[in-house]
C-alpha positions in Angstrom: -62.3 -52.5 66.7 -64.5 -51.0 64.1 -65.0 -52.4 60.5 -62.8 -50.3 57.6 -64.6 -48.3 54.9 -63.1 -51.3 52.5 -65.0 -53.7 54.3 -67.9 -52.1 54.5 -68.7 -51.2 50.9 -67.6 -54.9 49.9 -70.5 -56.7 52.4 -73.4 -54.5 51.5 -75.7 -54.8 48.2 -77.8 -51.5 47.6 -81.8 -52.0 46.0 -84.0 -49.6 46.5 -83.0 -48.2 49.8 -82.5 -51.5 51.3 -78.7 -52.6 51.9 -77.9 -55.8 52.7 -74.7 -56.9 54.8 -72.9 -60.2 55.2 -73.6 -60.1 58.9 -75.5 -58.3 61.7 -72.3 -56.7 62.9 -71.6 -55.3 59.4 -74.9 -53.8 59.6 -74.4 -52.3 63.0 -71.5 -50.7 62.2 -73.2 -48.8 58.9 -75.6 -47.4 61.2 -73.7 -46.3 64.4 -71.1 -45.1 61.2 -73.9 -43.1 59.9 -75.0 -41.2 63.5 -71.7 -40.8 64.1 -71.2 -38.6 60.9 -74.4 -36.5 62.0 -72.9 -35.7 65.9 -70.1 -34.5 64.2 -71.5 -32.2 61.4 -74.2 -30.9 63.6 -70.7 -30.5 65.7 -68.8 -28.5 63.2 -72.1 -26.4 62.8 -72.5 -26.1 66.5 -75.7 -27.4 66.6 -77.6 -30.6 68.5 -78.2 -33.6 67.1 -81.4 -34.8 67.7 -81.7 -38.7 67.4 -84.7 -41.2 68.0 -83.8 -44.4 69.4 -85.0 -47.7 70.0 -84.7 -50.7 72.2 -84.5 -54.6 71.5 -82.0 -57.2 70.3 -81.7 -55.4 67.3 -80.0 -51.7 68.3 -77.4 -53.5 71.0 -74.4 -53.8 68.2 -75.6 -50.0 66.9 -75.1 -48.9 70.9 -72.0 -51.4 71.2 -70.0 -49.4 68.5 -71.1 -46.2 69.4 -70.0 -46.8 73.2 -66.2 -47.9 70.8 -66.2 -45.0 69.0 -66.7 -42.7 72.4 -63.9 -44.6 73.9 -61.4 -44.9 71.2 -62.2 -42.7 68.7 -63.4 -39.4 71.2 -67.0 -39.3 69.8 -68.6 -36.6 72.3 -72.1 -37.2 73.0 -72.2 -33.6 74.5 -74.6 -31.8 71.8 -76.6 -35.1 71.4 -80.5 -35.2 72.6 -82.0 -38.5 72.9 -86.0 -39.1 72.3 -86.6 -43.2 72.7 -89.4 -44.8 71.0 -91.2 -46.4 73.6 -91.4 -47.9 77.2 -94.0 -50.6 78.7 -96.8 -49.3 81.1 -97.2 -49.2 83.8 -93.1 -49.6 84.3 -90.6 -49.0 86.9 -87.4 -47.5 85.8 -85.3 -49.5 87.2 -87.4 -52.7 86.7 -85.0 -55.0 84.6 -87.3 -55.1 81.7 -87.7 -51.2 81.6 -86.1 -49.4 78.6 -84.4 -46.5 81.0 -82.6 -49.3 82.1 -81.8 -51.1 78.9 -80.8 -47.7 77.6 -78.3 -46.6 80.5 -76.7 -50.0 80.4 -76.1 -50.4 76.9 -75.6 -46.7 76.1 -75.9 -44.0 78.2 -74.0 -44.9 81.1 -71.0 -45.1 79.0 -70.7 -41.7 76.6 -70.8 -38.4 77.6 -74.5 -37.1 77.2 -76.0 -35.1 79.6 -79.0 -36.5 81.8 -80.8 -33.6 81.1 -80.9 -34.7 77.1 -82.6 -38.2 77.4 -85.9 -38.8 77.0 -87.6 -41.7 77.4 -91.8 -42.2 77.8 -92.6 -42.5 82.0 -94.2 -45.7 82.9 -94.4 -44.4 86.1 -96.9 -41.6 85.2 -100.4 -41.6 86.3 -103.5 -43.1 84.4 -105.2 -39.3 84.8 -101.9 -37.9 83.1 -101.1 -40.2 80.4 -102.4 -37.7 77.7 -100.8 -34.8 78.8 -97.6 -36.8 79.4 -97.8 -37.8 75.4 -98.1 -34.3 74.4 -95.6 -33.2 76.8 -93.8 -35.6 74.7 -94.4 -34.4 71.2 -94.2 -30.7 72.3 -91.0 -31.4 73.2 -89.4 -33.2 69.9 -91.1 -30.2 68.3 -89.3 -27.9 70.7 -86.1 -29.3 68.8 -87.2 -29.3 65.3 -87.9 -32.7 64.9 -85.8 -35.8 64.9 -82.6 -35.5 62.5 -82.1 -39.3 62.6 -84.6 -42.0 63.6 -83.5 -45.5 64.8 -86.1 -48.1 64.1 -86.5 -52.0 64.7 -89.3 -54.2 63.3 -91.7 -56.2 65.4 -92.5 -59.7 63.8 -96.6 -57.9 63.9 -94.7 -55.4 61.1 -94.6 -52.8 64.6 -92.2 -49.9 64.5 -91.8 -48.3 67.9 -95.4 -50.2 69.2 -97.2 -48.8 66.6 -99.1 -52.4 66.8 -101.5 -53.5 63.6 -104.5 -50.9 63.2 -102.2 -47.9 63.8 -102.4 -45.1 61.5 -100.2 -43.0 59.6 -101.1 -40.0 61.7 -100.8 -41.3 65.1 -98.9 -39.2 67.8 -97.5 -40.5 71.0 -99.6 -42.5 72.8 -101.1 -44.9 75.1 -101.3 -48.8 73.2 -102.7 -52.0 73.8 -99.8 -54.3 72.9 -100.7 -57.2 70.4 -100.9 -61.1 71.5 -98.0 -62.1 69.2 -95.8 -59.1 70.7 -96.4 -59.9 73.8 -95.7 -63.4 73.2 -91.9 -62.7 72.0 -91.2 -61.2 75.1 -92.5 -64.0 77.5 -88.8 -65.3 77.8 -87.7 -61.6 78.6 -90.4 -61.5 81.3 -90.7 -65.0 82.5 -94.1 -65.9 81.7 -97.0 -64.3 79.4 -98.9 -63.4 82.6 -96.2 -61.2 83.4 -95.6 -59.4 80.0 -97.4 -56.0 80.2 -100.6 -55.7 78.1 -100.1 -51.9 76.9 -96.9 -49.2 76.4 -96.6 -45.8 75.4 -95.3 -45.2 72.0 -94.3 -42.6 69.6 -96.5 -42.3 67.1 -95.9 -43.3 63.0 -97.0 -39.1 62.2 -93.6 -38.3 64.3 -91.6 -41.2 62.8 -92.2 -40.7 59.7 -91.0 -36.9 59.8 -87.6 -37.6 60.9 -85.3 -36.2 58.8 -83.2 -39.8 58.1 -84.6 -43.1 59.1 -83.0 -46.7 59.2 -85.0 -49.8 59.8 -82.8 -52.4 61.0 -84.1 -56.1 60.9 -81.4 -59.2 61.7 -81.8 -62.7 61.9 -83.7 -64.9 59.5 -86.9 -64.9 62.2 -87.2 -60.9 60.3 -87.3 -62.4 57.4 -91.2 -62.7 56.7 -92.0 -59.5 58.2 -89.3 -57.9 56.0 -90.3 -59.2 53.0 -94.0 -57.9 53.7 -92.8 -54.7 55.2 -90.8 -53.5 52.3 -92.5 -55.2 49.1 -96.3 -55.7 50.4 -99.5 -53.1 50.3 -99.3 -49.9 51.8 -101.9 -50.6 55.2 -102.7 -50.4 58.8 -102.6 -53.9 59.0 -98.5 -53.7 58.6 -97.7 -50.3 60.3 -94.0 -50.5 58.9 -95.2 -50.2 55.1 -95.9 -46.8 55.7 -92.3 -46.2 55.2 -92.2 -47.1 51.7 -92.3 -44.8 49.8 -90.3 -42.2 52.0 -87.3 -41.2 50.3 -85.3 -40.8 53.2 -85.5 -44.5 54.5 -83.5 -47.2 54.5 -83.7 -50.7 55.6 -80.5 -51.9 56.9 -80.4 -56.1 56.6 -78.2 -58.5 57.2 -78.2 -61.4 55.3 -81.0 -63.8 57.2 -83.4 -61.2 57.1 -83.2 -60.6 53.7 -83.6 -64.2 52.3 -86.9 -63.3 51.1 -86.8 -60.6 49.3 
């Protein structure tokens, strides 16, 4: 069951666009509710809701709550168009670590979103076709009028999507080389560093910041140091998440552990 509005209001504190919740479940419910509100608003307008989605451990609670809303409250995703942030390269869609598989297992297989309205960077595209594929991804986002809402996590390097340190604010969808820390974080999933991909396809910072609403989530004490730098540190390509600081349409959604150094 979802949390009540009263419980939600009592569990958060607000400071400069930062929302701090007692636990990950309440933080996830808050974001899921924002997504639900957007979908319903667009339905009433007879329009599509264009969502930018993330992968990894952080958004799993959001997706669980959205699935619950669909099954128990009748929330329809028929008007939703999604664009995922990234995918490892190279990567087969049925691989256990594929973000295509992740999204279907965590969300798409359990809701009524039409398959043709799902977009995820293709980890199987030929190397010679990567540039064209990335441009096509950008063109599709533009065709739908840009992203209405972007869900983000944050890596320990400060990456958003796979925009690693050194990424510029004008970067668009492209092939990137993964930072050593990012690859180290994937050791458990890939059963050894030697199996962790060295590259990925990612939506760029320029595309992300154009979203009309942005929710950056961070959960657990492990993310506290980078959250502190992302929110209070100097804006720099060294920590790409700092590019979000000056945007009025960004909310940082944290649990108490992730906010412990603020």
